[in-house]
N, C-alpha and C positions, 0 to 999 in steps of 0.2 A: 530531201536532204538539206539541212540548214545552210551548208556552205554554198551549194548550188543556187539556192534561192537568193542568198546574199550577193553572189556574183551577178545574177540576172539583174538585181536592183542596181548594182554599180553601173552596168552597161547602160541602162535606161537613164539613170541620173546624170551621167556625164554629158548627155546631149542637151541638158537644160542649163541655162545661164546660171553659173554658180552663185553669183551675187543675189539673184532672185530666189533661188532654192534655199540657200543656207544662211541668209542674213543680209543686213544692209551694208552697202559699200561706203567706204570713207571717201569723201570728195577732197582732193588736194590739188588745187590749181598750180601751186608752187612746187609740186613734187618733182624731184627730191630736193630737200633743203638741208639735209644732213647725211652722214655716211650710211650706207646700206650694208647689212650683213647677209652674206650668201652662205647658207648652211650646206655642208657636204657630209652625208651620213657615213663616210668611210675615212680611214686614216689618210694622212698626207702622203703623196707619192704615187698613189694608184691612178688608174686611168680616169676614174670619175673626178678625182681631185685635179688632174691635168686639165680636163675640160672646163671645170669650174674656174680655175685660176686664169685660163685664157679668156673666159667670158668676163670675169671680174675686171681684169686689166683693161679690156676694150670698152666695157660698159662705163667704167669710171670716166673715161675720156668723153664718151657720148653724152653722159648724163651730167657731167660737171661736179660729181661728188665721189669720194672714195667708196670702193666696194671691197669689203673685207671678207675673206674666206674664213669660215668657222668650221673646222673639222670636228664633228660630233659622232664618233664611231661607236659601234656596239650593237648587239642584238640583231646582227645581220642587216644593219642599216635602219632598223626601226626607231632607234633613239633619235637620230638626226631627223628622220622623217616626221616623227612625233613633234619635235621642236618646231618645225615649220607649221604643222597643223595647229599648234597651240599659240602661235604668234598673233599679235594684233594685225588686223588687215589694213595697215597703213602703208604698206610697201617697203618698210625698212627691214623686214626679215623675209628673205626669199630662200629658195633651195634648188639645188640640182639633184633631182630624185630619179629613181630607176625603176625599170620594169619589175624587178624582184619584189619591191615593196608594194607597188601600186597595181600591177596587173596579175602577178602570180600569187603574192601573199594572201589576198582575200580568199583564194580557193584552197589554201593549205592550212590556214590557221583560224581558230575560233576566237583567238584572244589578241587580235591586233589592237594596239593602243590608239588607233585612229581609224576613221572611216574614209576610204579612198573616194567614195561617191559624193561626200559632202564636205570634207574638211580641207579641200584644196581648190585653188584657182589655177587651171592650166594656162600657161602663157605661150610656150612653144616647145616643140621637140628640139633637141640640139644635135644629137648624133645617133646613128644606128651602129650597132656593134655586131656585124656578121661573124659567126664563129666558123670553126673548121673541124673536120673529123681527121684526126691524125693517128698514124700507126707507128709502133716501135720499129726499130731497125730489123728485128728478127721476126716480125709478123709474117705469116705465110701468105701474104697477098700484097700487091704493090699498087693496085688501083681500086676504085670504088666498086666496079662490077666484079672484080676478083674477090673482094671482101664479101659481097652479097652471096656469091656462089659458094664460097667457103663456109660462111655462117649457116647457110641453108643445109649444107651437107654435113655440118657438125653442130647440130643444135645444142645450146647450153655450154659450148666449149669456148666461145669467144668472150673475153673479159674486157670491160671498159671501166675507166676511172671517171669519177666526178668529185666535186668538192663537197658532196653531202646530199642526202635525200631532199628532194624538192628544189635543188639548185637548177639553174638554167642548163648546165651540161647534162644533169640527170634527166630532166624533162625532154631535152632535145634528143637524147638517146632513145627514150621511150617512144617519142613521136616517130623517129626514124625506124625503130624496130617494127612498129605497127605498119608503117608505110611499105617497108621492104619484106615484111613477113619473116623476120628472123628472130631467133631466140638468143639473147646475150645475157651475160651475168654482170650485174652491177657491183662494182667495188668502190665504196665511198671512202674518201680520204678527208683529213682535217684541213687540207689546203692544197693549192695548185702545185706548190713546189715539191712536196713528197710524191704527189701523183706523177709529176713529170719525171722524177728520179726513177720511179718504178717502171715507167714506160720506156725510158732510155736503157734500163737494165733488163728489158724484156720479161719483167715479172707480170705485166699485163699486155694485152694486145692493142687496145685503143684508148684514146682520150678525146673528149669533146671539149674543145678549147673555145673560150669566149674572148681571150686576149690574143689577137693575131700578132702582137708585138713579140710575145714569147714564141709563137709558132714560127714566125719569120726568122728569128735568131737561130733556132735549131734546124730549120729547113736550109738556111744558107750554109750551115756547117755539115749538112747531109747526115744529120743524126736521127731524123724522123722522116716518115713518108706522109705527105699531105694528100689525103685521098679525095677530099671534096670540101667545098665551101657550103656551110649549112644555111647561109642566108639566101635571099631570093636572086642575087646577082653576083657576078664575079667581082673580085676586089682588085684594085689597081696594083697593089703591092705583090700579089700572087696571080698575075694575069693568065698564067698557063694552067691554073688549077680550075677544073670545072665545078659547077654547083651540083648539088644532089639532084636538082630539077633537070639539069642538062644530062644527067647520068641515067635517065630513064624513069624519073619520078616527077613529072610535070606538076607544078603547083606547090611543090615542097619549098618552104622557106621559113626558117626559124632564126630569129636574131634578137638581141637585146637592144635597149635604147636608154639614153639619159635625157631627161626633160627638165624644163625650167618651170617652176611652180611658185605660187604664193599661197598664203593661207586663204581660207574661204572668206568671201566678202571683199576681196580686192576690187577696187573700183575699175569700171571699164576704161576710164581715161588712163589710169596707171598701167593697166594691162596692155593697152595700145602702145604707150610710151616704152614700156619694157620690151614688148615684142619687137618693136622697131630697132631698139638698141641691140638686142640679141641677133636679129637678122643682119644688121649692119656688121656686127662683130664677126659672124660666121661667113660673111661674104668676102672677107679678107683672103686673097689667094694664098698668102704665106701661111695663114692659120689652117686653111683647108688642106694645103699640102702637108703640113706637120701632122694633122690628125689622120690623114690618109696613110701616112708612113707608119702610124701607130695602129693601123688596121681599123680605123673608125671612119664612118661616112657622114659628113655634115648633112643635116636634114632639117632646116628650119622652115616654118610656114606660119600661117595665120593662127590665131587662137582658136577659131572655129574648126579649122582643119585639124588642129591638135586634139580637140575634144572628140572629133570623129575618129581619129586614129586610136585614141584611148578606148573607145567603144569596141573597135575591131580587135584591139589587143586583148581586151577582157574576154571576148568570145574565143579567141585563139587559145589562150592559156586555160580557160575553163574547160575547153574540149580536151586539151592535153592532159590535164590533171584527172579528168573523169575516168574512173575505172582503175586508177593506179593505187587506190586505197592509201594515200599519203595524207596524214593530218599532222601538222606541226603545232604543238601547243606551247 
């Protein structure tokens, strides 16, 4: 299968130094000497944009140059991601990119306008975004074990919402269905808002949320039931909610992430400088607290650690997609 072979190549390639594999790096001892553009492949106001603007503000102080956020939305994030891929490797166009484009997209689409294995220089992960399995107020179950029991006793009757085929909520649901051996019906929506409206109105049973900010709001108002956290660990803003792993399925853990990237060929010296600036930014206790209140978990590390993380993510999502017969062109 062409997509599977492409995914395997991505995993192998990400372990190799990107500058060596894909082109010569630009050396810049005085970097940065002018403003930096930070591309966000989604509209202003979303969680990716929030993370990018916090990074830009703090990096500007650390680097001594303005860092300007450029929202280039469209095509599910591919337009902005492509803009980073096509930028000059001089360190003045960077991006906050996501799991959807770089770890999931290669296994779902034959027509990506960029090559995740060769077109980017990983700098550091920024945050992880653990999701949650939530139920509507009228769902005939109140806990995760009750959901599994009900779903097994009523195959094909439990409905769940997602924001579309191939989205993180859709894939998370399918991974969970496989792990728990339940049969659910996928109901795709054109956005998170209409999906939530139908959940609150009891038109569907479940939703797999990637934005815990929305989940926390409705949970505080007692309008939904939060059955489990789908990430590998509990979250500080919902400490009483167990993970799927704790609920009888050890090893289960599915979550999104936002990472910091440059185009291919970014020099090792610039990567190191940018990595240190990002790590310093996300070490700020005030920022960490704000992000955690939005349901995100700061997670910076070295560039080699990030490359290894990307390899593992590629394997995880390749396995998730395999057998689902989803191809997005």
